[in-house]
C-alpha positions in Angstrom: 110.7 94.8 193.2 107.6 93.7 191.4 106.9 97.3 190.6 110.3 97.7 189.0 109.8 94.6 186.9 106.3 95.8 185.9 107.7 99.2 185.0 110.6 97.6 183.0 108.3 95.3 181.2 105.9 98.1 180.4 108.8 100.3 179.2 110.1 97.5 177.1 106.7 96.9 175.6 106.4 100.7 174.8 109.9 100.7 173.2 109.1 97.5 171.2 105.8 98.9 170.1 107.3 102.2 169.0 110.1 100.4 167.1 107.5 98.1 165.4 105.4 101.1 164.5 108.4 103.0 163.2 109.4 100.0 161.2 106.0 99.7 159.6 105.9 103.4 158.9 109.3 103.2 157.2 108.2 100.2 155.1 105.0 102.0 154.2 106.9 105.1 153.2 109.3 103.1 151.0 106.3 101.3 149.4 104.6 104.7 148.7 107.9 106.0 147.2 108.2 102.9 145.0 104.5 103.3 143.9 105.1 106.9 143.0 108.2 106.1 141.1 106.4 103.3 139.2 103.5 105.7 138.4 106.0 108.3 137.1 107.7 105.7 135.0 104.4 104.5 133.6 103.4 108.1 132.8 106.8 108.6 131.0 106.3 105.4 129.0 102.7 106.4 128.1 103.9 109.8 127.0 106.7 108.3 124.9 104.3 105.9 123.3 102.0 108.8 122.5 104.8 110.8 121.0 105.8 107.8 118.9 102.2 107.2 117.8 101.8 110.8 116.8 105.1 110.7 114.8 104.0 107.5 113.0 100.5 109.0 112.2 102.1 112.2 110.9 104.3 110.2 108.6 101.3 108.2 107.3 99.4 111.4 106.8 102.2 113.0 104.8 102.5 109.8 102.8 98.8 109.9 102.0 99.2 113.5 100.9 102.0 112.5 98.5 99.9 109.6 97.3 96.9 111.8 96.6 99.1 114.3 94.7 100.7 111.5 92.7 97.2 110.3 91.6 96.3 113.8 90.7 99.5 114.3 88.8 98.9 111.1 86.7 95.5 112.2 85.6 96.3 116.0 85.2 96.1 117.9 82.0 99.2 119.8 80.8 97.9 123.1 82.2 98.0 121.9 85.9 101.1 119.7 85.8 103.4 122.4 86.9 101.3 123.4 89.9 101.0 119.7 90.9 104.7 119.2 90.4 105.3 122.0 92.9 102.8 120.7 95.3 104.2 117.2 95.0 107.7 118.6 95.7 106.5 120.4 98.8 104.6 117.4 100.1 107.6 115.1 99.5 109.7 117.6 101.6 107.2 117.4 104.4 107.2 113.6 104.2 111.0 113.6 104.5 110.6 115.9 107.5 108.2 113.4 109.2 110.7 110.7 108.4 113.3 112.5 110.5 111.0 112.6 113.5 110.2 108.9 113.1 113.9 108.1 112.9 114.5 110.1 116.1 111.7 108.4 118.0 112.6 104.9 116.7 112.9 102.1 117.3 115.2 101.0 114.5 112.8 98.6 112.8 110.1 101.3 112.5 112.7 103.9 111.3 113.9 101.4 108.7 110.4 100.7 107.5 109.6 104.4 107.4 112.8 105.0 105.3 111.7 102.3 102.9 108.2 103.8 102.6 109.6 107.3 102.0 112.1 106.0 99.5 109.3 104.2 97.6 107.2 107.4 97.3 110.3 109.4 96.3 111.2 106.8 93.6 107.7 106.8 92.2 107.6 110.6 92.2 111.0 110.8 90.5 110.0 108.2 87.8 106.7 110.0 87.2 108.6 113.3 86.7 110.8 111.6 84.1 107.8 110.2 82.3 109.3 106.8 81.8 106.7 104.7 83.6 104.5 102.2 81.7 101.1 101.5 83.2 102.3 98.0 84.3 105.4 99.5 86.0 103.2 102.1 87.7 100.8 99.4 88.9 103.7 97.3 90.2 105.3 100.3 91.9 102.0 101.2 93.6 101.5 97.6 94.8 105.0 97.5 96.2 104.5 100.9 97.9 101.3 99.5 99.6 103.2 96.4 100.7 105.9 98.6 102.2 103.3 100.7 103.9 101.8 97.5 105.5 105.3 96.6 106.7 105.6 100.1 108.3 102.2 99.7 110.0 103.2 96.3 111.4 106.5 97.6 112.7 104.7 100.6 114.2 102.1 98.4 115.9 104.8 96.2 117.4 106.7 99.3 118.7 103.5 100.5 120.3 102.8 97.1 121.8 99.6 96.6 120.0 98.7 93.9 117.5 97.7 95.1 114.0 94.0 94.8 113.2 93.2 91.7 111.2 92.1 92.3 107.6 
């Protein structure tokens, strides 16, 4: 009878040990799956952040190109005005194309700031073409454009979860 009880206790211990091991294995598998899912999510978020950052940088690059052409246009002689006007038109079109990408990538505050920045450059280009800008208006418009650009940079930094560099 003692042998039967010893065998039953031994079998019970084996079953309990197997169940305990199986439970730990199941928990470990679930934890590994959760870790893998978290890693995939982090990678997707990092990739989305990278795409946004690239879209924001592209918009700023195109805005800088328009800005440079506007400066050249203001100091150009009459012989090169037509070529600069064509280049400015092309650069403005590229800036609007970059704006579309920023609007797609968002978020809304960045898209709105990008829209204001693009509109500011477009308005300045339009007024330059009409020739109705005084030097004071040009200076005020340039300062306003730089202020709007700072707003875009701040919105972009917030969207990318990074604080803007102190000036």
